[in-house]
C-alpha positions as CSV (number, residue, x, y, z in Angstrom):
1,M,9.4,-13.4,-14.1
2,D,11.0,-16.3,-13.4
3,K,11.5,-16.9,-10.0
4,E,15.0,-16.4,-8.8
5,S,14.4,-12.3,-10.3
6,I,10.7,-12.3,-7.9
7,V,12.8,-13.5,-5.1
8,R,15.4,-10.8,-5.8
9,L,12.5,-8.5,-5.7
10,S,10.9,-9.4,-2.5
11,W,14.3,-9.4,-0.9
12,N,15.0,-6.4,-2.2
13,M,12.5,-4.6,-0.7
14,D,12.9,-6.1,2.8
15,R,15.9,-4.5,2.4
16,L,14.7,-1.4,1.8
17,I,11.9,-1.6,4.4
18,G,14.3,-3.1,7.3
19,L,16.5,-0.8,5.9
20,R,14.1,2.8,6.2
21,R,12.8,1.8,9.8
22,H,16.4,1.6,10.4
23,L,16.8,5.0,9.9
24,I,14.1,6.2,11.1
25,N,14.3,4.8,14.5
26,R,18.1,5.8,15.0
27,E,17.1,9.0,14.7
28,A,13.5,8.8,16.5
29,D,15.2,7.3,19.1
30,E,16.2,10.5,20.3
31,N,12.4,11.7,21.4
32,G,12.2,8.1,22.7
33,I,9.3,6.6,20.6
34,Y,9.5,4.1,18.0
35,L,8.3,4.0,14.5
36,G,5.8,0.9,15.5
37,Q,5.0,3.2,19.1
38,H,4.5,6.2,16.7
39,R,1.3,3.8,14.6
40,V,0.4,3.3,18.0
41,V,-0.4,6.7,18.9
42,R,-0.9,8.0,15.9
43,F,-4.1,5.4,15.7
44,I,-5.0,7.2,19.0
45,G,-5.0,10.4,17.7
46,E,-7.2,9.3,14.7
47,H,-9.6,7.5,16.6
48,P,-10.0,8.9,21.1
49,G,-11.5,7.2,22.4
50,C,-10.2,3.1,21.7
51,S,-10.0,0.6,23.4
52,Q,-5.7,-1.7,22.9
53,R,-8.3,-4.3,21.4
54,D,-8.8,-1.9,18.5
55,I,-5.7,-1.0,18.1
56,A,-4.4,-4.1,18.0
57,A,-7.2,-6.0,15.1
58,A,-6.3,-2.3,13.0
59,L,-2.7,-2.8,13.2
60,S,-2.4,-5.9,13.4
61,Q,-0.4,-6.6,16.9
62,T,-0.9,-9.0,19.9
63,P,-3.3,-7.4,22.8
64,A,-0.1,-8.6,24.6
65,A,2.1,-6.5,22.2
66,I,-0.2,-3.2,22.6
67,T,-0.7,-3.5,26.2
68,L,3.6,-3.1,26.1
69,S,3.8,-0.6,23.9
70,T,0.4,1.9,25.6
71,K,2.3,1.0,28.9
72,R,5.0,2.4,28.1
73,L,3.7,5.5,26.1
74,Q,2.0,6.0,29.4
75,E,4.8,6.0,31.8
76,I,6.6,8.2,29.4
77,G,3.5,10.8,28.8
78,L,2.4,10.4,25.6
79,I,-1.0,9.3,26.1
80,T,-3.6,8.7,28.9
81,K,-5.6,5.7,29.6
82,E,-9.3,6.3,31.4
83,T,-11.7,4.0,32.3
84,D,-14.8,3.4,31.3
85,P,-17.3,4.7,33.2
86,Q,-20.0,1.7,32.5
87,N,-17.6,-0.8,32.4
88,L,-15.0,-0.7,35.1
89,R,-12.9,-3.4,33.0
90,Q,-12.5,-1.2,30.0
91,Y,-10.5,1.7,29.3
92,H,-10.5,4.0,26.5
93,L,-7.0,6.2,25.3
94,Y,-6.0,9.4,24.8
95,V,-2.9,11.5,22.9
96,T,-2.0,13.8,25.8
97,E,-0.5,17.2,24.2
98,K,3.2,16.2,24.1
99,G,1.9,13.2,22.1
100,I,1.0,15.4,20.0
101,K,3.6,17.4,20.0
102,N,6.0,14.6,19.5
103,G,3.9,13.0,16.6
104,E,4.4,16.6,14.8
105,S,8.3,15.9,15.4
106,F,8.0,12.2,14.1
107,M,6.1,12.3,11.2
108,S,8.8,15.7,10.1
109,V,11.4,12.3,10.9
110,I,9.5,10.3,7.9
111,D,8.4,12.8,5.3
112,R,12.5,13.5,5.5
113,Y,13.2,9.8,4.9
114,A,10.3,9.9,2.1
115,D,11.6,13.0,0.1
116,I,15.4,11.3,0.4
117,T,13.4,7.7,-0.5
118,F,11.2,8.7,-3.5
119,D,13.9,11.2,-4.8
120,G,14.5,11.4,-8.9
121,F,11.2,9.5,-9.1
122,S,8.6,11.4,-11.4
123,D,4.7,12.1,-10.0
124,E,4.1,9.7,-13.1
125,E,6.4,6.7,-11.1
126,L,5.1,7.8,-7.6
127,E,1.9,6.2,-8.5
128,Q,2.5,3.3,-10.5
129,L,4.6,2.4,-7.0
130,S,2.1,3.2,-5.1
131,D,-0.6,1.4,-7.7
132,F,1.9,-1.7,-7.3
133,V,2.1,-1.5,-3.6
134,E,-1.7,-0.9,-3.3
135,R,-2.3,-4.6,-5.4
136,M,0.5,-6.3,-3.2
137,Y,-1.2,-5.8,0.1
138,L,-4.6,-6.5,-1.9
139,N,-2.6,-9.4,-2.9
140,L,-1.7,-10.0,1.3
141,K,-4.3,-9.2,2.8
142,P,-6.4,-12.1,3.1
143,L,-3.7,-14.2,4.1
144,K,-4.4,-11.7,8.1
145,E,-8.5,-12.1,7.2
146,E,-7.9,-15.5,7.7
147,R,-5.1,-16.0,9.9
148,A,-7.2,-14.2,12.7
149,S,-10.5,-16.3,11.6
150,S,-8.8,-19.0,12.5
151,E,-6.6,-17.9,15.8
152,V,-10.6,-16.5,16.4
153,N,-12.1,-20.2,16.2
154,G,-9.3,-21.9,18.4
155,E,-7.7,-23.6,15.7
156,R,-3.2,-23.4,14.9
157,R,-1.1,-23.5,12.5
158,E,2.0,-25.6,12.7
């Protein structure tokens, strides 16, 4: 495939992801939570007692961004933050009952858009697409790890 076709494919993927995110966030706004925040709540639900640092690493976000998200999620009652009795500077995060219900509602929005997005695709095409996306992810993942390693070592890229 020529360079122009690859750029067009990449552009189309970006447009698809952006449109999906816009549609989901627009509908989710009614619940007061956005896709990025849902990912935080979901991670906490899957890892009860995790720290903000755990979330930042897992979701490829800055600790500052996660601090802001968790603060807002606490304010609207979707998560709680408890101090670690062994280390008073450490906090453990948990999803509240309201957060669980909100997550279920949010997942129905995501499921509906997944159904719409993949309408008309055969199971074989979906498996193939899934394999392609996984390969693309694995192609990019070392760059994320390389960047994280250089940030830990105090190196900066210009």
